[in-house]
Structures are given as C-alpha cells and as structure tokens.
C-alpha positions in Angstrom: 99.3 66.2 115.1 99.3 68.7 112.3 95.9 67.6 111.2 94.5 68.1 114.7 96.0 71.6 115.0 94.8 72.4 111.5 91.3 71.4 112.4 91.6 73.8 115.5 92.7 76.7 113.4 90.4 76.1 110.3 87.7 78.7 110.0 89.6 81.6 111.3 90.3 83.1 108.0 87.2 81.3 106.6 86.7 78.2 104.6 87.4 78.5 100.8 90.6 80.7 101.0 93.1 78.9 99.0 96.8 79.5 99.5 96.8 81.5 96.2 94.2 83.9 97.7 96.3 84.4 100.8 99.5 84.8 98.7 97.8 87.4 96.5 96.7 89.3 99.6 100.1 89.1 101.2 101.8 90.3 98.1 99.5 93.1 97.7 100.0 94.3 101.3 103.9 94.2 100.9 103.5 96.2 97.7 101.6 98.9 99.5 101.1 102.4 98.3 104.0 103.7 100.3 106.3 100.9 99.0 105.3 101.6 95.4 106.0 105.2 95.6 109.0 105.2 97.9 110.9 102.2 96.5 110.4 103.2 93.0 111.6 106.7 93.7 114.7 105.5 95.6 115.6 103.0 92.8 115.2 105.8 90.3 117.5 108.1 92.4 120.2 105.6 93.6 120.2 102.8 91.1 121.8 99.7 92.5 122.1 101.2 96.0 118.2 100.9 96.2 118.3 97.1 95.8 119.1 96.7 99.5 115.4 97.6 100.1 114.2 95.0 97.7 116.4 92.4 99.2 115.1 93.2 102.7 111.5 93.1 101.4 111.9 89.6 99.9 114.1 88.4 102.8 111.7 89.4 105.4 108.9 87.3 103.8 111.0 84.3 103.4 112.5 84.6 107.0 109.1 85.0 108.6 107.8 82.1 106.5 110.6 79.8 107.3 111.3 80.5 111.0 108.1 81.8 112.5 104.9 81.1 110.5 104.8 77.1 110.6 105.3 77.2 114.3 102.6 79.8 114.9 100.1 77.8 112.8 101.0 74.6 114.5 99.7 76.0 117.8 96.9 78.1 116.6 98.6 81.5 117.3 97.8 84.3 115.2 100.6 86.8 115.6 103.8 87.9 117.4 101.9 89.3 120.5 100.0 86.0 120.9 103.3 84.1 120.7 105.1 86.4 123.2 102.1 86.3 125.5 101.9 82.5 125.6 105.7 82.1 125.8 106.9 84.9 128.1 103.8 86.2 129.9 102.1 89.5 130.5 105.0 91.8 131.1 106.6 90.9 127.8 103.2 91.1 126.1 102.6 94.6 127.3 106.1 95.8 126.3 105.7 94.2 122.9 102.1 95.7 122.4 103.6 99.3 123.1 106.3 98.7 120.4 103.8 97.3 118.0 101.6 100.3 118.5 104.6 102.7 117.8 105.6 100.6 114.8 102.1 100.7 113.4 101.9 104.5 113.9 105.1 105.0 111.9 104.0 102.7 109.0 100.6 104.3 109.1 102.1 107.7 108.6 104.0 106.4 105.4 100.7 104.9 104.0 98.6 107.9 104.9 101.4 110.0 103.2 101.2 108.0 100.1 97.5 108.0 100.1 97.4 111.7 100.5 100.0 112.0 97.5 97.8 109.8 95.2 94.6 111.7 96.1 96.4 115.0 95.3 97.2 113.6 91.9 93.8 112.3 91.3 91.7 115.2 92.5 94.0 118.1 92.5 93.6 118.8 96.2 96.2 120.5 98.3 98.4 118.3 100.5 96.6 119.3 103.8 93.1 118.5 102.5 94.4 115.3 100.8 96.0 114.1 104.0 92.9 114.8 106.1 90.7 112.9 103.6 93.2 110.1 103.6 93.2 109.9 107.5 89.4 109.9 107.6 89.3 107.1 105.0 91.8 105.0 106.9 89.9 105.7 110.2 86.5 104.6 108.8 88.0 101.5 107.1 89.9 100.5 110.1 86.8 100.5 112.1 84.7 98.6 109.7 87.0 96.1 107.9 87.5 92.5 108.8 90.3 89.9 108.1 88.1 88.1 105.6 87.1 91.2 103.7 90.6 92.7 103.6 92.0 89.4 102.3 89.5 89.4 99.5 90.1 93.0 98.6 94.0 92.7 98.6 93.9 89.6 96.7 91.9 91.4 94.0 94.3 94.4 94.1 97.4 92.6 93.3 96.8 92.3 89.5 96.0 96.0 89.4 99.3 96.7 91.3 101.2 94.6 88.9 99.5 96.4 85.9 100.4 99.8 87.4 104.1 98.9 87.5 104.3 97.2 84.1 102.0 99.1 81.7 103.9 102.5 81.8 106.9 100.6 80.6 105.2 98.2 78.2 102.9 100.5 76.4 105.7 102.7 74.9 107.5 99.5 73.7 104.3 98.3 72.0 103.9 101.7 70.3 107.4 101.7 69.0 107.1 98.1 67.8 109.7 96.9 70.3 109.7 94.0 72.8 106.8 94.7 75.3 108.6 92.8 78.2 110.7 95.4 80.0 112.8 92.6 81.9 114.1 91.4 78.5 115.2 95.0 77.5 116.5 96.1 80.9 120.0 95.8 79.8 119.5 98.1 76.9 117.7 100.7 79.1 120.8 100.6 81.6 123.2 101.1 78.8 121.3 104.1 77.5 121.4 105.6 80.9 125.2 105.2 81.2 125.7 106.6 77.7 123.5 109.7 78.6 125.3 110.3 81.9 128.7 110.5 80.0 127.2 112.9 77.4 125.7 115.1 80.0 128.9 115.4 81.9 130.7 116.2 78.7 128.1 118.9 77.8 128.4 120.3 81.4 124.7 119.7 81.8 125.5 117.6 85.0 128.2 117.5 87.5 129.9 114.7 89.4 128.3 115.9 92.7 124.6 115.8 91.4 125.1 112.9 89.0 125.6 109.6 90.8 126.5 106.9 88.3 123.3 104.8 88.0 125.2 101.5 87.5 127.9 102.0 90.0 127.1 100.4 93.4 127.8 101.9 96.8 127.7 105.5 95.9 125.1 106.4 98.5 125.7 103.5 100.9 128.5 101.2 101.9 128.5 97.4 101.5 128.1 97.0 105.4 125.4 99.7 105.2 123.5 97.8 102.7 123.7 94.6 104.6 122.4 96.3 107.8 119.6 98.0 105.8 118.5 94.8 104.4 118.7 93.0 107.8 116.6 95.7 109.4 113.9 95.6 106.8 113.9 91.7 106.8 113.8 91.3 110.5 111.1 94.0 110.9 108.8 92.3 108.4 109.5 88.9 109.8 108.1 90.0 113.2 105.0 91.9 112.2 101.5 90.6 112.2 100.8 92.1 108.8 103.1 89.4 107.3 102.5 86.5 109.7 98.8 86.6 110.3 97.4 85.2 107.1 99.7 82.2 106.7 99.5 81.6 110.4 95.6 81.3 109.9 95.9 78.5 107.2 94.0 75.3 107.8 97.2 73.1 107.7 101.0 73.6 108.0 101.3 72.6 104.4 99.0 75.5 103.4 100.7 77.9 105.6 104.1 77.1 103.9 102.5 77.1 100.5 101.0 80.5 101.1 104.4 82.0 102.0 106.3 80.3 99.0 103.6 81.7 96.6 103.8 85.2 98.3 107.5 85.2 97.8 107.1 84.3 94.1 104.6 87.0 93.5 106.6 89.6 95.4 109.8 88.7 93.4 107.8 89.0 90.1 106.6 92.5 91.1 110.0 93.5 92.3 111.4 92.5 88.8 108.9 95.1 87.5 110.1 97.8 89.9 113.6 98.0 88.6 112.7 98.6 84.9 110.1 101.1 85.9 112.7 103.0 88.0 115.2 102.8 85.1 112.7 104.2 82.7 112.1 107.1 85.1 115.8 107.8 85.3 116.3 107.5 81.5 113.2 109.8 81.0 114.6 112.5 83.2 118.0 112.5 81.6 116.7 112.4 78.0 113.5 114.3 78.4 113.9 117.1 81.0 117.7 117.7 81.1 118.6 120.1 78.2 115.1 121.5 77.9 114.2 125.2 77.7 112.9 126.3 81.1 110.0 128.0 79.4 108.9 124.8 77.3 108.1 122.3 80.0 105.2 119.8 79.4 101.8 120.3 81.0 101.9 117.1 83.0 105.2 118.4 84.7 103.6 121.7 85.5 100.6 119.8 87.0 102.9 117.9 89.3 104.7 121.1 90.2 101.4 122.8 91.2 101.0 119.9 93.7 104.5 120.7 95.1 106.0 117.4 93.7 108.3 118.9 91.1 110.7 121.8 91.6 112.9 123.5 88.8 115.5 125.9 89.8 114.5 125.7 93.4 110.9 126.7 93.0 107.7 124.8 92.5 107.1 124.3 88.7 103.6 125.8 88.8 103.8 127.5 85.5 106.2 128.3 82.7 106.5 131.9 83.9 107.3 130.8 87.4 110.0 128.5 86.2 111.6 131.1 83.9 111.6 133.6 86.8 113.2 131.1 89.2 115.9 130.0 86.7 116.7 133.7 85.9 117.1 134.6 89.6 120.0 132.1 90.0 123.6 133.2 90.3 124.3 131.3 87.2 121.1 131.6 85.0 120.8 128.5 82.7 119.8 128.7 79.1 118.7 125.1 79.2 118.0 123.0 82.4 120.8 121.2 84.0 120.4 118.0 86.2 120.8 119.5 89.5 118.2 122.2 88.7 115.4 119.5 88.3 114.0 118.0 91.6 111.3 115.3 91.2 110.0 114.3 94.7 110.7 110.6 95.3 107.0 110.1 96.1 106.1 111.5 92.6 108.6 109.5 90.5 106.1 106.8 89.6 103.6 109.4 88.6 106.1 111.1 86.3 106.7 107.9 84.5 103.7 108.1 82.0 104.6 111.8 81.1 108.2 111.0 80.6 107.1 107.9 78.4 104.8 110.1 76.2 101.7 108.5 77.7 98.3 110.5 78.2 97.5 111.9 81.6 94.7 109.3 81.9 97.5 106.6 82.6 98.9 108.9 85.4 95.5 109.1 87.0 95.0 105.3 86.6 98.3 104.7 88.4 97.4 107.2 91.2 94.0 105.3 91.7 95.8 102.0 92.1 98.4 103.5 94.4 95.5 105.1 96.6 93.8 101.7 96.7 96.9 99.9 97.7 97.8 102.5 100.3 94.3 102.5 101.8 94.2 98.7 101.9 97.6 98.4 103.4 96.9 101.0 106.1 93.5 99.3 106.9 95.2 95.9 107.2 97.7 97.5 109.6 94.8 98.7 111.9 93.0 95.4 111.5 96.1 93.3 112.5 96.9 95.7 115.5 93.4 95.4 116.6 93.5 91.6 116.6 96.9 91.5 118.4 96.0 93.9 121.0 92.6 92.3 121.8 94.2 88.9 122.5 93.1 85.4 121.3 89.4 84.8 120.7 88.3 88.4 121.5 87.2 89.3 118.0 84.1 87.7 116.4 86.2 86.4 113.6 88.3 84.4 116.1 85.4 82.6 117.7 86.5 79.3 116.4 89.8 79.3 118.4 89.8 76.8 121.3 91.1 79.5 123.7 88.6 81.0 126.1 87.2 84.2 124.5 88.3 87.4 126.1 85.8 89.9 127.3 83.9 92.2 125.0 85.6 95.0 126.9 89.1 93.8 125.8 88.0 93.8 122.2 86.5 97.3 122.4 89.6 98.6 124.1 91.9 97.0 121.5 89.6 98.6 118.7 89.8 102.1 120.4 93.7 101.9 120.8 94.2 100.7 117.2 92.0 103.5 115.8 93.5 106.1 118.2 96.9 105.5 116.4 95.5 106.7 113.2 95.0 110.4 113.9 98.4 110.5 115.5 99.9 108.9 112.5 98.1 111.4 110.3 99.2 114.5 112.3 102.7 113.3 112.2 102.6 112.7 108.4 101.2 116.3 108.0 104.5 117.6 109.4 106.5 115.8 106.7 109.0 114.2 109.0 110.8 112.4 106.2 110.2 110.7 102.7 108.1 107.6 102.4 111.1 105.3 102.3 112.6 106.6 105.4 109.3 106.2 107.3 109.0 102.7 106.1 112.5 102.0 107.1 112.1 103.6 110.5 109.0 101.7 111.3 110.6 98.4 110.3 113.8 99.2 112.3 111.6 99.7 115.4 110.0 96.3 114.8 113.3 94.6 114.2 114.9 96.0 117.3 111.9 95.6 119.7 110.2 92.4 118.4 112.5 90.2 116.4 114.8 88.9 119.0 111.9 87.9 121.4 109.8 86.5 118.5 112.6 84.2 117.3 113.9 83.2 120.8 110.3 82.2 121.7 110.5 79.5 119.1 114.2 78.7 118.7 115.7 79.0 122.3 114.1 77.0 125.0 116.4 78.7 127.7 114.9 82.2 126.9 113.0 83.5 129.9 110.3 86.1 130.5 112.7 88.4 132.1 115.1 88.1 129.3 112.4 88.7 126.6 111.0 91.9 128.4 114.5 93.3 128.9 115.4 92.6 125.2 112.3 94.3 123.9 112.9 97.4 126.2 116.7 97.6 125.4 116.4 97.0 121.6 113.6 99.4 120.9 115.0 102.1 123.2 118.4 102.1 121.3 116.8 102.1 117.8 114.4 104.8 118.8 117.0 106.9 120.5 119.2 106.7 117.3 116.4 107.6 115.0 115.0 110.5 116.9 118.2 111.9 118.0 119.9 111.9 114.7 116.7 113.4 113.0 115.5 115.9 115.5 118.6 116.6 117.6 121.3 116.2 115.2 123.6 119.0 116.6 123.4 117.8 120.1 123.8 114.1 119.0 127.0 115.0 117.0 128.5 117.0 119.9 127.9 114.1 122.2 129.1 111.4 119.9 131.5 113.1 117.5 134.2 110.5 118.4 132.1 107.8 116.8 131.2 109.8 113.6 132.7 108.6 110.4 132.2 112.1 108.8 134.9 113.4 106.6 136.8 116.6 107.0 134.8 118.5 104.5 131.4 117.5 106.1 132.7 118.4 109.6 134.0 121.8 108.3 130.6 122.5 106.7 128.9 121.6 110.0 131.3 123.9 112.0 130.7 126.8 109.6 127.0 126.4 110.0 127.2 126.2 113.8 129.3 129.5 113.8 126.9 131.2 111.5 124.0 130.2 113.7 125.7 131.6 116.8 126.4 134.9 115.1 123.0 135.2 113.3 120.7 138.1 114.0 117.2 137.4 115.3 115.6 137.7 111.9 118.2 135.1 110.4 118.2 132.6 113.2 115.4 130.4 111.7 117.1 130.0 108.4 120.5 129.5 110.1 119.1 126.8 112.4 117.6 124.9 109.4 121.0 125.1 107.7 122.7 123.9 111.0 120.4 120.9 111.3 120.7 119.9 107.6 124.6 119.9 107.9 124.4 118.2 111.5 122.4 115.3 109.8 125.4 114.7 107.5 127.8 114.1 110.4 125.6 112.7 113.2 126.1 108.9 113.2 127.8 106.0 114.9 130.3 104.6 112.6 128.4 105.7 109.4 125.2 103.8 110.4 122.1 105.6 109.0 118.8 105.8 111.0 117.2 103.4 108.6 119.7 100.8 109.5 119.0 101.1 113.3 117.0 98.0 113.4 119.8 95.7 112.9 121.8 97.5 115.6 119.0 97.4 118.1 118.2 93.8 117.3 121.9 92.8 118.1 121.7 94.6 121.4 118.3 93.2 122.2 119.6 89.7 121.5 122.7 90.2 123.7 120.5 91.4 126.6 118.1 88.5 126.1 121.1 86.0 126.3 122.6 87.6 129.3 119.3 88.1 131.2 118.0 84.7 130.4 121.3 83.2 131.9 120.7 84.6 135.3 117.0 84.4 135.6 114.7 81.4 136.4 113.8 79.1 133.5 110.5 79.0 131.7 107.6 77.3 133.3 106.3 73.7 132.4 103.3 75.2 130.3 105.8 77.4 128.3 108.0 74.4 127.6 105.1 72.4 126.4 104.0 75.3 124.1 107.6 75.2 122.7 107.4 71.5 122.1 104.1 71.9 120.4 105.5 74.6 118.2 108.3 72.3 117.1 105.9 69.5 116.3 106.4 67.4 119.5 104.4 64.5 120.3 103.0 63.0 123.5 106.3 61.3 124.3 108.1 64.7 124.2 105.6 66.2 126.7 106.1 63.3 129.0 109.9 63.7 128.8 109.6 67.5 129.5 107.5 66.9 132.5 109.8 64.4 133.9 112.8 66.8 133.3 110.8 69.7 135.0 110.0 67.9 138.1 113.5 66.5 138.4 114.8 70.0 138.1 112.4 71.1 140.9 
C-alpha cells in the first residue's frame, strides 16, 4: 500500500531529493531571519524564560511529523488545506484558506521586518527604504520561485545559518586559546553573567527592576504561561504548510518520517547554538557597555544607533555628542552608563554580538547578509506554499504528477494573485512597527494554532468529526485568538474596562493605569497624544484574561475550537462514505477495511 502511494507521490518534489536535502531545507526555513533575530534577542533579554519559544519550535516540528505528515504522504495530500478540503468539504476549506492567508500575512510581516533590518545593517539604508526594498524582493521572489528551487536554496543556506550562529562565539575563544565549542563552555559563561549581575547591583550600576536575573526562571512569564506559549507555537507550526509540505511530498512514508527526524536533529543542533550566542550577548552588554563613559562608545555601536537599533539615555546613539547630551539631560545624569540606560533593540542583538566580542565589522556584515538571505528565503517559501495551498491539488505545474484531476489554469492564477496580494499588505503593516519580531511570529503561530490545528488533527484522528464541526471550530478558534490579540494590543483600555474582573494585574499596575487614565482625561489638546500613548502602554500591562499574554492566545483558541468541534460534530450528520474511506487510507487501511466501512455505512443508512 505504501509503495503504491509512494509511486503516486514520487516526482512532486522531484527525483533525487534525499531526506537530508528536505531536512536541511526544513531546518533552514524554521531558522528564518525573523527567528534568528527575534529568538536570539529574547534569549539575551530574558534568559531561561525565552526557552519556551525553543521548546515550541522543536515541539511543533515533532508534533507535525508524528501526527500529520505520514498520513498526508500516504494519501498524496500536500498540506492542511488539501486535507481539510478532502475530509470536510468546501465550506471548511474556504474558512481555513482565509485563516491561512491571515497567518501568512502576519508571518510575512515578521520576515519582511527582519529582512529590512538586515538590509539596513548591510547597506546603511533607512528603515522605510529598507522595508520597501525587502517587500519588492519578496514580491518578485514569490512570483518566480518554485518548490524545487526553494528546497535547493534553503538546503544550501542551512550551513551558512549555522555558521552565523556559531562563528561569533567560536572566533573569540580561538583567539584567546580557549575551547572553540561554545556548548562546552556555556556553564562558565552563565556563571560569569551571574557574578557580573551581583557586582553591578553592588555598584548601583543596575537595579532589581531593570536587571532580571538571567538564570532565574519565570521572571517574565509564569510556568503556566510558558506551557501555553510552547503549545501555541508548536500547534501553529504543526498545522502550517511551510512545515508539512516537504515531508508530505516524500516518495515513501519512510522517507517522510526520516525527513522529519533529520530536521528535528538539525534544528536541535542549531538551537543549541542559539543559547550560547544569546548568553555571549548578555555577557558582552554587562561587561563591555555597562560602566562605560557615555562619550567613549565604540564605532560599531554608534553605527547601529544611527540605524535606530541602539538607544542610550533614551536617545538614538547616533554619535558621541548626541549620547553625551542625552545623558546630561536626564534628571540624574550618569558619569558612567547604567544598565537601564542602554537599550539594544531585540532585532539588533545578534548584530551586536561581533562588536561585543571584539570582532571586526566585516563579521557583522556577514551575519547580516546570512540573516537577509534566510529571511528572504523563508518569506518566499511562505508565499510559495500559500500559492500551492490556495490553488488546490494539481493546479500548479509542479503538481502535474498528482493523480487528481488538474484544476483550471484560472484557479492557479487566482491563487498566485491572492498569495502575492498578501505581500504588500504585510509590508505595509510591518512599516507601522506593530510589535517586535518575536511577538509577530507568536501572533501568526497563535492564529494558526487556534484556527487550523483542531481541524487538521481531527481530520486524521477522529472519525466522528463532521464538516459542520470543522467549519465552526475554525471560525470559533481563530475569532477568539484574533479578538484577544487585536483587543489587548490596539484597544487595551477598552479591553481592560470590559474584562477587568478577569485580569490578574497587581495593585501597583492597576494604580498606574488609573493614574494614566485620569491624566489623559485632564490633558490639554497639545498633551493628549503623549497622554494617550502613556495610557495605552499602562493598559497593556493590565489588559489580560488570567494573565494570558497575546502570544499565548493560540492555545486558548485551540482549546475553544476543539470544544466547538466536539459539540458540533455530536449533533450534525456523520461524514460521507468517501470521507471515511479517505480516513482509512490515511491510517494505512487495506481493501478489507474499505469493505467493512462500506457495509457499516449502508447499514447506517
């Protein structure tokens, strides 16, 4: 059975693609430009609290590989929309397609933002120009790229990504005659960070508010919050075509499982390099920037400051004179820099690593080039997979070997137009700087987890799931997640006033919000803009349900979607005979299983 299905699916990705090639391409896609910049910055800022993202990244790949990929491959299905269409029909497919377009738009905004930041570092362009160039590059690449070409390109990119993470940490160790494998000296780095934190507190160069102990877990997130964040990221990844497509297109089930297994190993190895790189950034900031004379900052730091990526004393570090003037204007002017007076944008933390390690500017440029390539490739793959999913089975030339009847050329053109239309919208949204890269990634994966994960998993693992149940689950899950993300971000005061009884905010945060609310109400016309910004900032601290952050909304939406799916499926007609036969094929059924299903079906009728 598997060999027959494998013969049907062979050629879709092209002969000659080994599981290793697919694994390298998948690993490169998961370690996209936005992931490299965002996750490294979060780990450098939060320490152990950032590991929930790494757990979600690895967990999503393993979850999709274990529960979804083998069954898609067995039936010759390419991705989640194809599965939902075959299992639940047109209405569920349309709802899922709208969710996938929204998810792709949010993730594209993150990748375009990362590409724009990297282009700024390489070329010195301002952010608007760099974002426009990034959007144009993604648009052209999305129109021209193919699955085969992107697989080859991303497979070749993986060694460069691994080098970009490892070399800035390995080279200083080699120069000092130490051990050039950062994972082996990671404990020494962490101990040095802890010792420095204590010394800075003793010297009053840091305070407990701005200095969160790097090795102390759950400073910025609760244990339940870490679990919800990991689940949101994992469920989102496990239901996206960017993860499922390549393994599902393998020639046999064995090759599909091997591709996922190798991808997991490669991502784990790269993740092991993320943590030492982030720790080196943290150590470099504490030892190399805190305690420095504001007028004696290094040229590399001022270069990042000119790009708006580093602030000192509340102002962009564009020059030594600007930094000196900004520090002198503070109510408590410092003679040397304190920790809370140094702000390195999370998106620039990886670019600051070579300078903090004493490496030349050429290393920073090289890392920026690799990040730009990774972001461009990941954004292009998002467009390519969205294009294929929207077009339907057999509608693209690459899918001509599928045994399904080809869709019309008009369907393929419409899908291409819709996929490409998402790019300028994502670029425009990225230009408004709605959130940092990590938040954008988490939002996109949360929407995918809430809108797609329950239906994708139920399509394979629950025979009683019905088309009506899947449709309602998609609508309910994504609506809840989208409402929570949008309302807590853009309408935080109104959200808090409506749901204050469910907020877990402390008395201090609530008092700060009420003070900001009263100040806004009493502000004069020329002061209302600043007062409104302060009000929104304070409202975001208190606007929540039971402490759930917007990045964790995916787990909440998925739970609601699953509940709706179960309840709706219990009171709506069962699946058709064809849908049950598809389910049997996905689970590896044989002819006698189909005969049993047919007898059961006609007996029920």
